[in-house]
C-alpha positions as CSV (number, residue, x, y, z in Angstrom):
1,M,13.3,5.4,70.1
2,D,15.0,7.1,67.1
3,I,15.5,10.8,67.6
4,S,13.4,11.6,64.5
5,V,10.5,9.7,66.1
6,I,10.8,11.6,69.3
7,V,10.9,15.0,67.5
8,K,7.9,14.0,65.3
9,K,5.8,12.8,68.3
10,T,6.7,16.0,70.3
11,I,5.7,18.3,67.5
12,V,2.4,16.4,66.9
13,F,1.6,16.3,70.6
14,A,2.4,20.0,71.0
15,G,0.3,20.9,68.0
16,L,-2.7,18.9,69.3
17,F,-2.4,20.4,72.7
18,I,-2.2,24.0,71.4
19,A,-5.1,23.5,69.1
20,S,-7.3,21.9,71.7
21,Y,-6.4,24.6,74.2
22,A,-7.2,27.2,71.6
23,V,-10.6,25.8,71.0
24,F,-11.4,25.6,74.7
25,A,-10.1,29.2,75.2
26,S,-12.1,30.5,72.3
27,F,-15.3,29.0,73.6
28,A,-14.5,30.2,77.1
29,Y,-13.8,33.8,76.2
30,I,-16.2,34.3,73.3
31,G,-19.1,31.9,73.4
32,L,-19.2,30.4,76.9
33,G,-21.0,33.4,78.4
34,V,-23.6,33.5,75.7
35,I,-24.4,29.8,75.7
36,E,-24.4,29.8,79.6
37,N,-27.1,32.5,79.5
38,F,-29.4,30.2,77.6
39,T,-28.6,26.9,79.4
40,K,-27.9,28.3,82.9
41,N,-25.4,25.4,83.3
42,R,-21.6,25.8,82.9
43,W,-21.0,22.1,82.1
44,I,-23.6,22.0,79.4
45,A,-22.2,25.2,77.9
46,M,-18.8,23.4,77.5
47,L,-20.2,20.5,75.5
48,P,-19.9,22.3,72.1
49,S,-16.2,22.9,72.7
50,V,-15.7,19.2,73.6
51,F,-17.6,18.1,70.4
52,V,-15.4,20.4,68.2
53,V,-12.2,19.0,69.8
54,V,-13.2,15.4,69.3
55,V,-14.2,16.0,65.6
56,M,-11.0,17.9,64.7
57,L,-8.5,15.7,66.7
58,R,-7.8,13.0,64.1
59,P,-7.7,15.2,61.0
60,L,-5.4,17.6,62.8
61,E,-3.1,14.8,63.9
62,S,-2.8,13.6,60.2
63,F,-2.2,17.1,59.1
64,L,0.6,17.7,61.6
65,R,2.2,14.4,60.7
66,N,2.3,15.2,57.0
67,V,3.6,18.8,57.7
68,T,6.4,17.3,59.9
69,D,7.4,14.8,57.3
70,K,7.4,17.4,54.5
71,F,9.4,20.1,56.2
72,L,11.6,18.2,58.7
73,F,12.1,14.7,57.4
74,Q,12.4,15.1,53.5
75,K,15.7,13.2,53.7
76,K,14.0,10.2,55.2
77,Y,12.5,7.6,53.0
78,D,11.8,3.9,53.5
79,Y,14.0,1.6,51.5
80,K,11.6,-1.3,52.1
81,T,8.7,0.8,50.6
82,L,10.8,1.6,47.5
83,L,11.8,-2.1,47.0
84,K,8.2,-3.3,47.6
85,T,6.8,-0.7,45.2
86,F,9.1,-1.8,42.4
87,A,8.6,-5.5,43.0
88,D,4.8,-5.3,43.3
89,D,3.8,-2.4,41.1
90,V,6.5,-1.4,38.6
91,L,8.4,-4.4,37.4
92,M,5.3,-6.5,36.6
93,V,4.1,-4.0,34.0
94,L,4.6,-5.0,30.4
95,D,3.4,-1.9,28.7
96,M,6.4,0.3,28.0
97,N,4.7,3.7,28.4
98,E,3.1,2.7,31.7
99,L,6.4,1.1,32.9
100,V,8.6,4.2,32.4
101,N,6.1,6.7,33.7
102,L,5.3,4.7,36.8
103,T,9.0,4.4,37.5
104,V,9.8,8.1,37.4
105,N,6.7,9.0,39.4
106,K,7.3,6.4,42.1
107,L,11.0,7.4,42.4
108,T,10.1,11.1,42.7
109,E,7.4,10.4,45.3
110,I,9.2,7.9,47.5
111,V,12.8,9.2,47.3
112,K,11.5,12.7,47.5
113,L,13.2,14.1,44.4
114,E,12.7,17.3,42.5
115,N,12.8,15.4,39.2
116,A,13.5,12.1,37.6
117,T,13.9,11.1,33.9
118,I,14.2,7.9,31.8
119,L,15.9,8.1,28.4
120,L,15.9,5.1,26.1
121,S,18.0,4.2,23.1
122,S,16.1,4.9,19.9
123,G,18.0,2.3,17.9
124,E,21.4,1.3,16.6
125,D,22.5,4.9,16.2
126,G,23.2,5.2,19.9
127,D,20.9,8.2,20.5
128,F,19.0,8.5,23.8
129,S,15.7,10.4,24.0
130,I,13.4,11.1,27.0
131,V,10.5,8.7,27.2
132,A,9.2,9.6,30.7
133,S,9.9,12.4,33.1
134,S,8.7,14.0,36.3
135,G,9.5,17.6,37.2
136,M,11.6,18.0,34.0
137,E,11.8,21.4,32.4
138,D,12.7,20.2,28.9
139,P,11.1,16.8,28.2
140,E,12.3,16.9,24.6
141,Y,16.0,16.7,25.5
142,E,18.1,14.2,23.5
143,I,21.6,12.7,23.9
144,T,23.1,12.0,20.5
145,S,25.6,9.4,19.6
146,G,29.2,10.6,19.7
147,S,28.5,13.2,22.5
148,G,30.8,13.2,25.5
149,I,28.3,11.6,27.9
150,S,27.3,8.9,25.3
151,D,31.0,8.0,24.6
152,L,31.7,7.9,28.4
153,L,28.8,5.5,29.1
154,M,29.6,3.3,26.1
155,T,33.2,2.8,27.2
156,K,32.5,2.7,31.0
157,P,28.8,2.0,31.8
158,D,29.0,3.2,35.4
159,Y,26.9,5.7,37.3
160,L,27.8,9.4,37.2
161,L,27.4,11.4,40.4
162,F,27.5,15.2,40.8
163,E,27.9,15.9,44.4
164,D,26.8,19.5,43.9
165,S,26.3,22.0,41.1
166,S,29.8,23.3,41.3
167,D,31.4,19.9,40.8
168,T,33.9,20.5,37.9
169,D,36.8,18.1,38.6
170,N,35.5,14.7,37.5
171,Y,33.9,15.3,34.1
172,D,34.6,17.3,31.0
173,N,32.5,20.3,29.9
174,E,30.2,18.3,27.6
175,V,29.3,15.8,30.3
176,R,28.7,18.6,32.8
177,R,26.5,20.4,30.4
178,A,24.4,17.3,29.7
179,M,24.0,16.7,33.4
180,K,22.9,20.3,33.9
181,D,20.4,20.1,31.0
182,L,18.9,17.0,32.5
183,Q,18.8,18.6,36.0
184,A,20.6,15.5,37.2
185,R,22.6,14.8,40.3
186,L,22.8,11.1,39.7
187,L,22.8,9.3,36.3
188,I,22.6,5.5,36.2
189,P,22.9,3.6,32.9
190,L,20.4,0.9,32.3
191,V,22.4,-2.1,31.1
192,H,21.0,-5.3,29.6
193,R,23.3,-8.0,28.3
194,N,26.3,-5.7,28.4
195,Q,24.5,-3.1,26.3
196,V,23.3,0.3,27.5
197,V,19.6,0.4,26.6
198,G,18.7,3.5,28.5
199,L,19.6,6.1,31.2
200,L,17.9,6.9,34.5
201,T,18.6,10.4,35.9
202,L,17.7,11.5,39.4
203,G,17.5,15.2,40.3
204,K,18.3,17.0,43.6
205,K,16.7,15.7,46.8
206,K,14.1,18.1,48.3
207,S,16.0,17.9,51.5
208,D,19.1,19.4,49.8
209,E,21.1,16.4,50.9
210,E,23.5,14.7,48.5
211,F,23.1,11.1,47.4
212,S,24.8,8.8,49.9
213,Q,26.5,5.5,49.3
214,D,23.4,3.8,50.9
215,D,21.2,5.5,48.3
216,I,23.4,4.3,45.4
217,D,23.6,0.7,46.9
218,I,19.8,0.5,46.7
219,L,19.3,2.3,43.4
220,L,21.8,0.3,41.4
221,P,20.0,-3.1,41.9
222,I,16.7,-1.4,41.1
223,S,18.2,0.0,37.9
224,R,19.4,-3.5,36.9
225,T,15.9,-5.0,37.4
226,L,14.4,-2.0,35.6
227,S,16.7,-2.8,32.7
228,I,15.3,-6.3,32.5
229,A,11.7,-5.0,32.8
230,I,12.3,-2.6,29.9
231,A,13.8,-5.4,27.8
232,N,10.7,-7.5,28.6
233,A,8.4,-4.7,27.6
234,R,10.2,-4.3,24.3
235,L,10.0,-8.0,23.6
236,F,6.2,-7.9,24.4
237,E,5.8,-5.0,22.0
238,Q,7.7,-7.0,19.3
239,L,5.6,-10.1,20.0
240,S,2.3,-8.1,19.7
241,E,3.5,-6.6,16.4
242,A,4.5,-10.0,15.1
243,Q,1.1,-11.3,16.0
244,A,-0.6,-8.5,14.3
245,Q,1.5,-9.1,11.1
246,A,0.7,-12.8,11.2
247,A,-3.0,-12.1,11.6
248,Q,-2.8,-9.6,8.7
249,R,-1.0,-12.2,6.5
250,E,-3.6,-14.9,7.3
251,K,-6.4,-12.4,6.6
252,M,-5.0,-11.5,3.2
253,A,-4.6,-15.2,2.3
254,V,-8.3,-15.7,3.2
255,I,-9.3,-12.6,1.2
256,G,-7.6,-14.1,-1.8
257,T,-9.8,-17.2,-1.5
258,L,-12.9,-15.0,-0.9
259,S,-12.2,-12.9,-4.0
260,A,-13.0,-15.8,-6.3
261,G,-16.5,-16.2,-4.7
262,I,-17.1,-12.5,-4.4
263,N,-16.1,-12.0,-8.0
264,H,-19.5,-13.6,-9.0
265,E,-21.3,-11.1,-6.7
266,I,-19.5,-8.2,-8.4
267,C,-19.8,-9.5,-11.9
268,N,-23.5,-10.2,-11.7
269,P,-24.7,-6.6,-11.1
270,L,-22.1,-5.3,-13.6
271,G,-23.2,-7.8,-16.2
272,I,-26.9,-6.7,-15.7
273,A,-25.9,-3.0,-16.1
274,R,-23.9,-3.7,-19.2
275,G,-26.7,-5.8,-20.7
276,Q,-29.2,-3.0,-20.2
277,C,-26.9,-0.4,-21.9
278,E,-26.1,-2.8,-24.8
279,M,-29.8,-3.6,-25.4
280,F,-30.7,0.1,-25.5
281,L,-27.9,0.9,-28.0
282,L,-28.7,-2.1,-30.2
283,N,-32.4,-1.3,-30.3
284,L,-31.5,2.3,-31.1
285,K,-29.2,1.2,-33.9
286,E,-31.8,-1.1,-35.5
287,G,-34.4,1.6,-35.5
288,L,-36.7,0.1,-33.0
289,Y,-37.1,3.5,-31.3
290,D,-37.6,5.5,-34.5
291,A,-41.4,5.6,-34.0
292,K,-41.0,7.0,-30.5
293,D,-41.0,10.7,-29.8
294,P,-38.0,12.2,-28.0
295,E,-39.8,12.4,-24.7
296,E,-40.5,8.6,-24.7
297,L,-37.0,7.9,-25.7
298,L,-35.7,10.1,-22.8
299,L,-37.9,8.3,-20.4
300,K,-36.6,4.9,-21.6
301,A,-33.0,6.1,-21.2
302,R,-33.7,7.4,-17.7
303,E,-35.2,4.0,-16.7
304,I,-32.1,2.2,-18.0
305,M,-29.8,4.6,-16.2
306,E,-31.6,4.1,-12.9
307,K,-31.1,0.3,-13.2
308,V,-27.5,0.8,-14.1
309,I,-26.9,2.9,-11.0
310,T,-28.7,0.4,-8.7
311,E,-26.6,-2.5,-10.0
312,T,-23.3,-0.6,-9.9
313,D,-24.1,0.5,-6.3
314,R,-24.5,-3.2,-5.4
315,A,-21.0,-3.9,-6.8
316,T,-19.5,-0.9,-5.1
317,V,-20.9,-1.9,-1.6
318,I,-19.4,-5.4,-1.9
319,T,-15.9,-4.1,-3.0
320,R,-15.9,-1.4,-0.3
321,K,-16.7,-4.0,2.4
322,L,-13.9,-6.3,1.1
323,S,-11.4,-3.4,0.9
324,S,-12.3,-2.2,4.4
325,F,-11.9,-5.7,5.8
326,A,-8.5,-6.0,4.2
327,K,-7.1,-3.0,6.0
328,P,-5.1,-3.6,9.2
329,A,-6.9,-2.9,12.4
330,K,-5.5,0.0,14.5
331,G,-6.6,-1.3,17.9
332,N,-8.7,1.8,18.7
333,L,-11.3,0.8,21.3
334,R,-14.5,2.8,20.9
335,E,-17.8,2.9,22.6
336,G,-21.1,2.0,20.9
337,V,-20.0,-1.0,18.8
338,V,-23.0,-3.1,18.0
339,V,-22.1,-6.8,17.8
340,A,-25.1,-7.7,15.6
341,E,-24.1,-5.1,13.0
342,E,-20.5,-6.4,12.9
343,L,-21.8,-10.0,12.6
344,R,-23.9,-9.1,9.6
345,E,-21.0,-7.2,8.0
346,V,-19.0,-10.4,8.1
347,I,-21.9,-12.5,6.9
348,S,-22.2,-10.3,3.8
349,L,-18.6,-11.3,2.9
350,L,-19.0,-15.0,3.5
351,E,-22.6,-15.4,2.4
352,H,-21.8,-16.5,-1.2
353,D,-19.3,-19.2,-0.2
354,L,-21.7,-20.5,2.5
355,R,-24.5,-20.7,0.0
356,L,-22.4,-22.7,-2.4
357,D,-21.4,-25.1,0.4
358,N,-25.1,-25.6,1.4
359,I,-24.6,-24.0,4.8
360,E,-27.4,-21.8,6.2
361,I,-26.8,-19.0,8.7
362,V,-29.4,-18.6,11.5
363,E,-29.4,-15.3,13.3
364,D,-30.7,-15.4,16.9
365,F,-30.0,-11.9,18.0
366,G,-31.4,-10.7,21.3
367,G,-33.5,-7.5,21.1
368,D,-32.0,-5.9,24.2
369,V,-28.3,-6.3,23.6
370,P,-26.4,-3.1,24.4
371,P,-23.3,-1.9,22.5
372,I,-19.8,-2.7,23.7
373,V,-16.4,-1.0,23.8
374,A,-14.2,-2.6,21.1
375,D,-12.3,-2.0,17.9
376,K,-14.8,-2.6,15.1
377,K,-12.3,-4.0,12.6
378,Q,-10.8,-6.4,15.2
379,L,-14.3,-7.5,16.2
380,Q,-15.0,-8.3,12.5
381,E,-11.7,-10.3,12.4
382,I,-12.8,-12.3,15.4
383,F,-16.2,-13.1,13.9
384,F,-14.8,-13.8,10.5
385,N,-12.3,-16.4,11.7
386,L,-14.8,-18.1,14.0
387,I,-17.6,-18.3,11.3
388,R,-15.1,-19.5,8.7
389,N,-13.8,-22.2,11.1
390,A,-17.3,-23.2,11.7
391,A,-18.0,-23.5,8.0
392,Q,-14.8,-25.6,7.5
393,S,-15.9,-28.1,10.1
394,I,-19.2,-28.8,8.2
395,K,-18.3,-31.4,5.6
396,A,-21.7,-31.7,3.8
397,E,-24.7,-29.5,4.4
398,G,-25.4,-27.9,7.8
399,A,-26.0,-24.7,9.7
400,I,-24.2,-22.1,11.7
401,I,-26.2,-20.4,14.5
402,L,-25.3,-16.9,15.6
403,R,-26.6,-15.8,19.0
404,T,-26.2,-12.6,20.9
405,R,-27.3,-12.1,24.5
406,S,-26.9,-9.6,27.4
407,D,-26.7,-10.5,31.0
408,R,-25.6,-8.4,34.1
409,G,-23.7,-5.8,32.1
410,R,-22.0,-8.4,29.8
411,V,-22.6,-9.1,26.1
412,S,-22.1,-12.7,24.9
413,V,-21.8,-13.9,21.3
414,E,-22.2,-17.6,20.5
415,I,-21.2,-19.2,17.2
416,E,-22.5,-22.7,17.0
417,D,-22.0,-25.1,14.1
418,T,-23.4,-28.6,13.2
419,G,-20.0,-29.8,12.1
420,E,-17.8,-32.7,13.1
421,G,-16.9,-31.3,16.5
422,I,-13.6,-31.5,18.3
423,S,-12.2,-34.4,20.4
424,E,-11.6,-33.9,24.1
425,S,-7.8,-34.2,23.7
426,N,-7.7,-31.6,20.9
427,L,-10.1,-29.2,22.7
428,K,-7.4,-28.5,25.4
429,R,-5.0,-27.4,22.8
430,I,-7.3,-25.5,20.5
431,F,-5.9,-22.0,21.3
432,D,-2.2,-23.1,21.3
433,P,-0.1,-21.5,18.6
434,F,0.6,-23.7,15.5
435,F,-1.8,-26.3,16.6
436,T,-4.2,-27.4,13.8
437,T,-6.4,-30.4,13.0
438,K,-6.5,-29.5,9.3
439,D,-4.6,-31.4,6.6
440,P,-1.0,-30.4,6.0
441,G,-0.7,-27.2,4.0
442,K,-4.3,-26.1,4.7
443,G,-3.8,-24.3,8.0
444,T,-1.1,-22.5,10.0
445,G,-2.5,-23.2,13.4
446,L,-2.4,-19.5,14.2
447,G,-6.0,-18.6,13.5
448,L,-7.6,-19.4,16.9
449,F,-4.5,-18.3,18.8
450,I,-4.6,-14.9,17.2
451,V,-8.4,-14.7,17.8
452,K,-7.8,-15.3,21.5
453,Q,-5.2,-12.5,21.6
454,I,-7.5,-10.1,19.8
455,V,-10.5,-10.9,22.1
456,E,-8.4,-10.3,25.2
457,R,-7.0,-7.1,23.6
458,N,-10.6,-5.9,23.5
459,N,-11.2,-6.8,27.1
460,G,-13.1,-9.9,26.3
461,R,-13.0,-13.7,27.1
462,I,-13.4,-16.6,24.7
463,S,-14.3,-20.2,25.5
464,V,-15.2,-23.3,23.5
465,A,-17.4,-26.4,24.1
466,S,-17.5,-29.3,21.7
467,E,-18.1,-33.0,21.3
468,S,-17.0,-35.2,18.4
469,G,-19.8,-35.7,15.9
470,K,-22.1,-33.1,17.6
471,G,-20.7,-29.7,16.6
472,T,-18.9,-26.9,18.4
473,V,-19.9,-23.7,20.2
474,F,-17.5,-20.8,20.6
475,S,-18.5,-18.2,23.2
476,V,-17.1,-14.7,23.3
477,V,-18.0,-12.4,26.2
478,F,-17.5,-8.6,26.3
479,G,-18.4,-5.9,28.8
480,S,-21.2,-3.6,27.6
481,V,-21.3,0.2,27.6
482,K,-23.2,1.2,30.7
483,G,-26.2,3.4,30.3
484,A,-25.9,3.3,26.5
485,G,-29.1,4.3,24.5
486,L,-28.3,2.2,21.5
487,F,-29.2,-1.5,21.3
488,A,-28.4,-4.3,18.9
489,G,-31.3,-6.0,17.6
490,G,-34.3,-3.8,18.4
491,E,-36.9,-4.7,15.7
492,D,-34.4,-7.2,14.3
493,G,-34.5,-9.2,17.5
494,G,-35.4,-12.9,17.2
495,K,-34.3,-15.6,14.8
496,R,-33.7,-14.9,11.1
497,K,-32.4,-17.3,8.4
498,V,-29.9,-15.7,6.1
499,A,-28.1,-18.0,3.7
500,V,-30.5,-20.9,2.9
501,K,-28.9,-24.0,1.5
């Protein structure tokens, strides 16, 4: 066996023996006489000590192993564990923040370091700033472009090793100062496609040993794979941002179309308000109110003002809803979002156009549907796109049925239409980017693709069932808020027709 294994087993065995002996001795010298006076039997009197030893043996063994590892074998770490952790847990992560924090924490834990830090390039200026650290005193530290360490890494992207704190021969003062500020004994540049994208710094080992060539041989390949993982995480962030921008552009284009229909909804109450005011002023000018006393005239003016306020409030509500819907979603998931309320918010925007197209909306909202955790604006975008798609599939008159149900902690929303349906061959590609069955120039093919991304971003799942000539059903399922006291539906549960053809 390895000498370290022999030492560890010896210490653990000795500790267990001493502890067990101490328990027996304690019971023998302190309690044995007392217990034996009651039981009148020496063997029965020894049973409590046997029980205590059995109970404490396994926890004590684990404790002694941990203490031995901590104080005698800090320098020992398992390379296989390090590689497996990075392969299974770290390098598969696509979220940048989670990736860098998981990396420094695992390195500190497995290699037994006092600290570890990752700095990433902030752009084309060549500056590096700390994005994740473990055990670092100054997590706000930054390496600027043109500094000694930056120039050194740009010209020769190789690792920098300080064998001890007094090492002064290999590097200039500026580089030594940066390594000291970073509390680093080993600095490894993270290189992707011949470009330094970041820096990985490792502090002193807890065992006070220096980094060996074996350490460097295992850490360099890990740093190269980490560089690829960081590049992938950045690409994923850019893709998510591009998707959000595409969704916003498509939404703004739709809002432009909606505005023409909503214009009627806004102009109608404003026209009523203007007509009331003009009629009052005209009657006043022609003397129709001359016979009325001031109190009657004031009462008439008050009545007209109340009507004007009511109608302008109607117009304000419509414009506020449209303005709110136009703003980009921030992706903030919140508890207590009621799907029925968000569906009705979307219906209020589409209702006028649906009525003009002879499409009726049928609400079939369950009365016991709990709230969900989601981003309200993103939820509205999902429903808006699905209801609008359903309306576009109905060529003459028809209906769109909206259902909400709750089952085993999940909330499902179904949007069914009586339109033309989707063929089996197209159904397999319905969520693919740039796939569309619409006429050229009438669709980008990104609508349902973006809807699927938004649904999954809100921890949901979306599916579709359809048959040519028989309509389509889109189903969206979310997890509900456990133990929530609010419910969608309530007294509004059951079917309700909204926009009648």
